[in-house]
C-alpha positions in Angstrom: -243.0 118.9 112.8 -242.7 121.6 110.2 -240.4 124.5 110.8 -241.8 127.4 108.8 -239.0 129.9 109.7 -236.4 127.2 108.4 -238.5 126.7 105.4 -238.7 130.4 104.6 -235.0 130.9 105.1 -234.3 128.1 102.8 -236.5 129.5 100.0 -235.1 133.0 100.4 -231.6 131.7 100.0 -232.4 129.4 97.2 -234.3 132.2 95.3 -231.4 134.7 95.9 -228.6 132.3 94.7 -230.8 131.1 91.7 -231.3 134.6 90.6 -227.6 135.4 90.8 -226.4 132.3 89.1 -229.2 132.7 86.3 -227.9 136.3 85.8 -224.3 135.1 85.3 -225.4 132.2 83.0 -226.7 134.9 80.6 -223.4 137.0 80.6 -220.3 136.6 78.4 -217.7 134.7 80.6 -214.9 136.8 79.0 -216.4 139.8 81.0 -216.2 138.0 84.3 -213.7 139.5 86.6 -212.0 137.8 89.5 -214.6 139.2 91.9 -217.3 137.8 89.6 -215.9 134.4 89.8 -215.6 134.5 93.6 -219.3 135.7 93.8 -220.3 132.8 91.4 -218.4 130.3 93.6 -220.2 131.7 96.7 -223.5 131.6 95.1 -222.9 128.0 93.8 -221.9 126.9 97.4 -224.9 128.5 99.2 -227.2 127.2 96.4 -225.9 123.7 96.8 -226.0 124.0 100.7 -229.8 125.1 100.4 -230.3 122.0 98.2 -228.6 119.8 100.9 -230.7 121.5 103.6 -233.9 120.8 101.7 -233.0 117.2 101.0 -232.3 116.7 104.8 -235.5 118.5 105.6 -237.6 116.6 103.3 -236.2 113.1 104.7 -237.0 114.4 108.2 -240.5 115.4 107.3 -241.4 112.4 105.1 -239.6 109.7 107.0 -239.2 111.1 110.5 -235.3 110.4 110.0 -232.5 112.7 110.9 -229.5 112.5 108.7 -226.2 114.2 109.7 -224.3 113.8 106.4 -225.2 115.5 103.1 -225.0 112.4 101.1 -227.2 110.5 103.5 -230.4 112.3 102.6 -229.9 111.4 98.9 -229.1 107.9 99.9 -232.4 107.8 101.9 -234.5 109.1 99.1 -232.9 106.7 96.6 -233.5 103.7 99.0 -237.2 104.6 99.4 -237.6 105.0 95.7 -238.2 108.8 95.8 -235.0 109.5 93.7 -234.2 107.6 90.5 -230.6 106.1 90.4 -229.5 108.2 87.6 -230.5 111.5 89.3 -228.9 110.2 92.5 -225.7 109.8 90.8 -225.9 113.2 89.2 -226.8 114.9 92.4 -224.0 113.3 94.4 -221.5 114.7 91.8 -222.9 118.1 92.6 -222.6 117.5 96.2 -219.0 116.4 95.6 -218.4 119.7 93.7 -219.7 121.6 96.7 -217.0 119.8 98.9 -214.4 121.0 96.1 -215.8 124.6 96.7 -215.7 124.4 100.4 -212.2 122.5 100.9 -210.3 122.5 97.7 -210.5 126.1 96.8 -206.9 126.6 96.1 -207.0 124.1 93.3 -210.4 125.2 91.8 -210.7 125.2 88.0 -212.3 128.4 87.0 -213.2 126.6 83.6 -215.2 124.1 85.5 -217.2 126.9 87.3 -217.8 128.7 84.1 -219.2 125.5 82.5 -221.4 124.7 85.4 -223.0 128.2 85.2 -223.2 128.9 81.4 -224.7 125.4 80.9 -226.9 125.9 83.8 -225.9 122.5 85.3 -227.1 123.6 88.8 -230.8 123.7 87.3 -231.3 119.9 88.3 -231.2 121.1 91.9 -234.0 123.6 91.4 -236.3 120.7 89.9 -236.1 118.7 93.1 -236.3 121.7 95.4 -239.5 122.7 93.9 -240.8 119.1 94.3 -239.7 118.9 98.1 -241.1 122.2 98.7 -244.4 121.4 97.1 -244.6 118.3 99.3 -244.2 119.9 102.6 -246.3 122.9 101.6 -249.4 121.0 100.2 -249.5 118.1 102.6 -251.0 118.0 105.8 -249.7 116.1 109.0 -251.8 113.0 108.2 -250.7 112.6 104.5 -248.2 110.3 102.9 -246.1 111.9 100.3 -245.2 110.1 96.9 -242.9 111.6 94.2 -243.7 110.8 90.6 -241.1 110.9 88.0 -243.1 111.2 84.7 -241.8 110.7 81.1 -239.5 113.6 80.3 -237.7 113.7 83.6 -239.3 116.5 85.4 -240.5 115.4 88.9 -243.8 116.2 90.3 -245.4 115.3 93.5 -248.6 113.7 94.7 -250.2 113.6 98.2 -252.4 110.8 99.4 -254.4 111.5 102.6 -254.4 108.7 105.0 -257.3 108.4 107.5 
């Protein structure tokens, strides 16, 4: 069953963190202060968490499966053909980086954080979140969701109503 309040909270956090990250991606990294780096790290952490939450929610909505680990949702999407292997590998690295942000913060390399933000490497998450959001917002309860990966790599969605 859809949880509209959860969906809205995810979207709110996603948009806010994306705005913050995009603003920093346009700035000169030489002007970033220690406070800026901490804000960026937190924005990345929350943004990746929103992505994980959306992946888990999408798996729950589409397959009626509850996954407890962040990586399990991506594994399920890959096993069902909803996520190409190359994208799966890239997204798993991002989830791994979230674990570094959460648990390895004492040894966090600021240069890696700077590269992720200035190169907008977090943008792949947005592509998939848009697809998943489109699926659960545009598909009724009696529909089967199918993800299409067109030439050029940007994912779209298609819904087929089942009678």
